MARLOTI-804448 format. One record per residue (C-alpha): z, y, x; chain; residue number from 0. Coordinates in Angstrom, 3 decimals, padded with zeros to 6 digits. Last residue first. Layout:
BEGIN
<r <Z,Y,X>,'A',NUM> ...
This chain:
BEGIN
<r <-020.268,002.837,001.348>,'A',256> <r <-021.268,002.883,004.985>,'A',255> <r <-019.280,000.214,007.068>,'A',254> <r <-015.560,-001.361,006.860>,'A',253> <r <-015.196,-001.477,010.173>,'A',252> <r <-011.920,000.723,010.610>,'A',251> <r <-013.661,003.705,011.834>,'A',250> <r <-015.806,003.353,008.875>,'A',249> <r <-012.797,003.392,006.725>,'A',248> <r <-011.662,006.536,008.455>,'A',247> <r <-015.108,008.259,007.680>,'A',246> <r <-014.532,007.073,004.078>,'A',245> <r <-011.672,008.397,003.523>,'A',244> <r <-012.081,011.573,005.247>,'A',243> <r <-015.206,012.148,002.896>,'A',242> <r <-013.551,011.401,-000.043>,'A',241> <r <-010.444,013.669,000.484>,'A',240> <r <-013.263,016.227,001.387>,'A',239> <r <-015.070,015.502,-001.855>,'A',238> <r <-011.961,016.243,-003.593>,'A',237> <r <-011.525,019.204,-002.254>,'A',236> <r <-014.904,020.712,-002.835>,'A',235> <r <-014.386,019.275,-006.615>,'A',234> <r <-011.398,021.929,-007.578>,'A',233> <r <-008.757,019.877,-009.174>,'A',232> <r <-009.013,020.256,-012.880>,'A',231> <r <-005.332,020.654,-014.922>,'A',230> <r <-005.023,024.189,-014.106>,'A',229> <r <-008.742,025.015,-015.502>,'A',228> <r <-010.657,028.139,-014.892>,'A',227> <r <-008.837,028.863,-011.550>,'A',226> <r <-010.038,025.317,-010.455>,'A',225> <r <-006.902,023.531,-009.302>,'A',224> <r <-005.729,023.045,-005.300>,'A',223> <r <-004.745,026.256,-004.593>,'A',222> <r <-003.123,027.287,-007.938>,'A',221> <r <-001.501,024.076,-008.501>,'A',220> <r <000.163,024.000,-004.931>,'A',219> <r <-000.609,021.678,-002.470>,'A',218> <r <-001.055,017.929,-001.541>,'A',217> <r <-003.832,016.294,000.128>,'A',216> <r <-004.673,012.382,000.284>,'A',215> <r <-005.219,009.571,002.427>,'A',214> <r <-004.476,005.975,001.402>,'A',213> <r <-003.911,002.813,002.795>,'A',212> <r <-005.020,-000.611,003.400>,'A',211> <r <-007.684,-001.594,000.778>,'A',210> <r <-009.482,-004.946,001.513>,'A',209> <r <-012.959,-004.263,002.955>,'A',208> <r <-012.583,-006.726,005.539>,'A',207> <r <-013.229,-004.240,008.070>,'A',206> <r <-010.752,-002.142,006.655>,'A',205> <r <-010.432,-000.259,003.305>,'A',204> <r <-009.202,003.318,002.643>,'A',203> <r <-008.589,004.719,-000.765>,'A',202> <r <-008.526,008.366,-002.207>,'A',201> <r <-005.941,010.822,-002.592>,'A',200> <r <-005.657,013.972,-004.781>,'A',199> <r <-002.810,016.211,-004.892>,'A',198> <r <-000.720,019.173,-006.949>,'A',197> <r <002.380,020.629,-007.033>,'A',196> <r <003.827,023.419,-009.179>,'A',195> <r <006.396,020.867,-010.771>,'A',194> <r <006.804,017.971,-008.697>,'A',193> <r <005.928,013.884,-009.894>,'A',192> <r <003.257,014.382,-012.353>,'A',191> <r <002.712,018.197,-011.589>,'A',190> <r <-001.108,017.722,-011.262>,'A',189> <r <-001.670,014.317,-009.491>,'A',188> <r <-005.032,013.134,-008.881>,'A',187> <r <-006.649,009.880,-008.214>,'A',186> <r <-010.100,008.739,-006.278>,'A',185> <r <-013.077,006.713,-006.305>,'A',184> <r <-014.255,007.573,-010.096>,'A',183> <r <-014.316,004.313,-011.351>,'A',182> <r <-011.812,003.030,-009.555>,'A',181> <r <-009.556,005.559,-010.124>,'A',180> <r <-010.670,005.737,-014.345>,'A',179> <r <-009.489,001.935,-014.599>,'A',178> <r <-006.258,003.317,-012.903>,'A',177> <r <-005.730,005.679,-015.479>,'A',176> <r <-006.648,003.056,-018.382>,'A',175> <r <-003.772,001.084,-016.756>,'A',174> <r <-001.439,004.029,-016.732>,'A',173> <r <-002.013,004.270,-020.630>,'A',172> <r <-001.453,001.162,-021.353>,'A',171> <r <001.653,000.758,-019.259>,'A',170> <r <003.240,003.527,-020.819>,'A',169> <r <005.312,006.050,-018.007>,'A',168> <r <002.345,008.832,-017.189>,'A',167> <r <004.229,011.477,-015.873>,'A',166> <r <003.139,015.106,-017.727>,'A',165> <r <006.507,015.933,-019.132>,'A',164> <r <007.952,015.616,-015.650>,'A',163> <r <009.393,013.154,-013.026>,'A',162> <r <009.008,010.540,-016.055>,'A',161> <r <010.280,006.755,-014.176>,'A',160> <r <007.917,004.059,-014.407>,'A',159> <r <010.091,000.595,-014.238>,'A',158> <r <008.811,-001.989,-012.157>,'A',157> <r <006.368,-004.542,-012.808>,'A',156> <r <003.487,-002.458,-013.626>,'A',155> <r <003.476,-000.615,-010.528>,'A',154> <r <004.686,-003.712,-008.482>,'A',153> <r <001.790,-005.566,-009.641>,'A',152> <r <-000.817,-002.992,-008.949>,'A',151> <r <000.635,-002.304,-005.216>,'A',150> <r <-000.357,-006.347,-004.646>,'A',149> <r <-003.505,-006.128,-006.121>,'A',148> <r <-004.844,-003.261,-003.776>,'A',147> <r <-007.336,-000.928,-005.014>,'A',146> <r <-005.960,000.708,-008.419>,'A',145> <r <-002.447,000.822,-007.583>,'A',144> <r <-003.399,001.917,-004.231>,'A',143> <r <-004.666,004.584,-005.154>,'A',142> <r <-002.097,005.556,-008.169>,'A',141> <r <000.287,005.868,-005.352>,'A',140> <r <-001.390,007.889,-003.055>,'A',139> <r <-001.957,010.252,-006.051>,'A',138> <r <001.554,010.498,-006.994>,'A',137> <r <002.785,009.388,-010.682>,'A',136> <r <002.724,005.357,-010.681>,'A',135> <r <003.625,004.492,-006.862>,'A',134> <r <006.575,006.637,-006.299>,'A',133> <r <006.944,008.266,-002.863>,'A',132> <r <008.525,007.262,000.218>,'A',131> <r <009.574,009.389,003.279>,'A',130> <r <008.922,007.921,006.736>,'A',129> <r <006.865,010.807,007.687>,'A',128> <r <007.386,013.709,005.506>,'A',127> <r <008.032,016.755,008.293>,'A',126> <r <009.210,019.619,006.571>,'A',125> <r <007.146,022.917,006.943>,'A',124> <r <008.037,027.127,006.914>,'A',123> <r <004.743,028.817,006.048>,'A',122> <r <002.607,029.921,009.658>,'A',121> <r <-000.592,028.121,008.375>,'A',120> <r <-002.538,025.132,009.040>,'A',119> <r <-000.905,022.741,006.210>,'A',118> <r <001.031,020.394,008.543>,'A',117> <r <-000.664,016.801,009.221>,'A',116> <r <001.480,013.632,008.123>,'A',115> <r <001.154,009.846,009.088>,'A',114> <r <003.007,007.168,007.835>,'A',113> <r <003.950,008.050,004.547>,'A',112> <r <005.512,005.322,002.809>,'A',111> <r <004.219,004.481,-000.572>,'A',110> <r <006.472,002.355,-003.078>,'A',109> <r <007.738,-000.467,-004.445>,'A',108> <r <008.184,-002.571,-001.092>,'A',107> <r <006.004,-000.491,000.891>,'A',106> <r <002.118,000.274,000.229>,'A',105> <r <000.754,002.830,002.575>,'A',104> <r <000.274,006.202,003.180>,'A',103> <r <-001.745,008.920,004.866>,'A',102> <r <-000.892,012.488,004.230>,'A',101> <r <-002.177,015.579,004.624>,'A',100> <r <-001.111,019.500,004.202>,'A',99> <r <-003.056,021.865,002.749>,'A',98> <r <-005.926,024.538,004.204>,'A',97> <r <-008.768,022.246,002.996>,'A',96> <r <-011.220,022.260,006.088>,'A',95> <r <-008.296,022.340,008.885>,'A',94> <r <-006.133,019.829,007.274>,'A',93> <r <-009.232,017.302,006.488>,'A',92> <r <-010.319,017.895,009.864>,'A',91> <r <-006.766,016.797,011.255>,'A',90> <r <-007.007,013.977,008.712>,'A',89> <r <-010.351,012.445,010.424>,'A',88> <r <-008.822,013.020,014.455>,'A',87> <r <-005.766,011.087,013.329>,'A',86> <r <-007.133,008.551,010.970>,'A',85> <r <-008.124,006.086,013.583>,'A',84> <r <-004.879,005.877,015.443>,'A',83> <r <-002.754,005.745,012.070>,'A',82> <r <-004.632,003.172,010.615>,'A',81> <r <-004.827,000.958,013.776>,'A',80> <r <-000.767,001.098,014.202>,'A',79> <r <-000.223,000.384,010.231>,'A',78> <r <-002.657,-002.513,010.547>,'A',77> <r <-001.014,-003.606,013.513>,'A',76> <r <002.591,-003.690,011.713>,'A',75> <r <001.341,-004.831,008.609>,'A',74> <r <-000.021,-008.070,009.941>,'A',73> <r <002.702,-010.438,009.520>,'A',72> <r <003.595,-008.934,006.374>,'A',71> <r <-000.062,-009.954,004.771>,'A',70> <r <000.031,-013.235,006.436>,'A',69> <r <003.569,-014.043,004.879>,'A',68> <r <002.351,-012.889,001.573>,'A',67> <r <-001.137,-015.044,001.749>,'A',66> <r <000.996,-018.502,002.012>,'A',65> <r <001.199,-020.477,004.655>,'A',64> <r <000.481,-024.126,004.242>,'A',63> <r <001.845,-026.854,001.854>,'A',62> <r <000.472,-030.406,001.413>,'A',61> <r <000.094,-031.310,-002.414>,'A',60> <r <-003.168,-033.030,-001.378>,'A',59> <r <-004.991,-031.918,-004.773>,'A',58> <r <-002.911,-028.971,-006.045>,'A',57> <r <-002.602,-027.423,-002.412>,'A',56> <r <000.964,-025.818,-001.590>,'A',55> <r <001.482,-022.087,-000.755>,'A',54> <r <003.900,-020.616,001.552>,'A',53> <r <005.282,-017.285,001.761>,'A',52> <r <004.691,-016.066,-001.487>,'A',51> <r <008.185,-015.636,-002.504>,'A',50> <r <007.609,-018.894,-005.253>,'A',49> <r <006.652,-020.724,-002.473>,'A',48> <r <009.243,-019.872,000.364>,'A',47> <r <011.732,-020.951,-002.461>,'A',46> <r <010.223,-024.061,-003.196>,'A',45> <r <009.443,-024.588,000.192>,'A',44> <r <013.354,-024.434,000.764>,'A',43> <r <014.221,-026.586,-001.746>,'A',42> <r <011.595,-029.300,-001.275>,'A',41> <r <013.438,-029.369,002.348>,'A',40> <r <016.673,-029.926,000.969>,'A',39> <r <015.936,-032.792,-001.511>,'A',38> <r <013.554,-034.302,001.962>,'A',37> <r <016.516,-034.744,003.870>,'A',36> <r <015.841,-032.611,006.968>,'A',35> <r <015.583,-033.802,010.533>,'A',34> <r <012.946,-030.502,011.593>,'A',33> <r <009.802,-032.686,011.859>,'A',32> <r <011.133,-035.551,009.448>,'A',31> <r <011.458,-033.346,006.491>,'A',30> <r <008.177,-031.157,006.849>,'A',29> <r <006.223,-034.541,007.542>,'A',28> <r <007.427,-036.015,004.393>,'A',27> <r <006.635,-032.563,002.405>,'A',26> <r <003.049,-032.662,003.656>,'A',25> <r <001.665,-030.622,006.105>,'A',24> <r <-001.359,-028.538,005.886>,'A',23> <r <-003.268,-026.625,008.884>,'A',22> <r <-001.986,-029.139,011.555>,'A',21> <r <-000.622,-027.621,014.411>,'A',20> <r <001.176,-024.464,014.751>,'A',19> <r <002.152,-021.752,011.832>,'A',18> <r <003.366,-024.485,009.455>,'A',17> <r <005.669,-025.451,011.821>,'A',16> <r <007.232,-021.826,012.260>,'A',15> <r <007.368,-021.192,008.684>,'A',14> <r <009.281,-024.536,008.402>,'A',13> <r <011.788,-023.421,011.386>,'A',12> <r <012.306,-019.967,009.578>,'A',11> <r <013.015,-021.819,006.292>,'A',10> <r <015.436,-023.772,008.118>,'A',9> <r <017.155,-020.990,010.157>,'A',8> <r <017.401,-018.994,006.660>,'A',7> <r <019.600,-021.846,004.843>,'A',6> <r <021.509,-022.504,007.950>,'A',5> <r <023.066,-018.733,007.734>,'A',4> <r <023.671,-017.720,011.311>,'A',3> <r <027.844,-017.248,011.821>,'A',2> <r <028.678,-013.433,013.003>,'A',1> <r <030.681,-013.328,016.247>,'A',0> 
């Protein structure tokens, strides 16, 4: 039978302690409550703080749960509600655009596809729920990187692989692209990830006006792009995706925007 890892057990006990009772606790309180030496407790707290699971108040020196732990703690509920609220709107988007629709959320260093509506035709398609997409080259990933600070950090701190000769890998160019994405409210991917494939995506916000995901359509360049400019997406498709994102956001309580 495998033995438990003591340091992880102690870290878990600290998080449970901080989650209940007083909002903030000092080092002595934490150490005495868990029967640990101050040096041992401080070492674990320092590691938890570096990972964002614990925060230390500058004035009092006391500790409390960190934003990263709170974000992880609500991830399942957020994704479950996001999918439930998006079902009708993504079905409508697939019908109106004639293309496949993907709903994505940040997961580790990429985009996790949590919902996929097939293109409404008789072509053979593969369900992509659970698939991962890169942050820097896909429309879904660019939207998350533009609006979600955590996704932005992941995108700029990791290697940006060139999938095609159109992939934007330079950091300055990528940051400029994110500025454009925020200014116009959507992101595009025209053969930056897959040859012959284009996509457009827009952000979804929750009742706190926080970005919780992105929705987009994906299809062949000749269908998604303008006939007179294969590098430019059709404006009616951009509008449809943005309308879908706004509708899901309203259903999540974001209000009109």
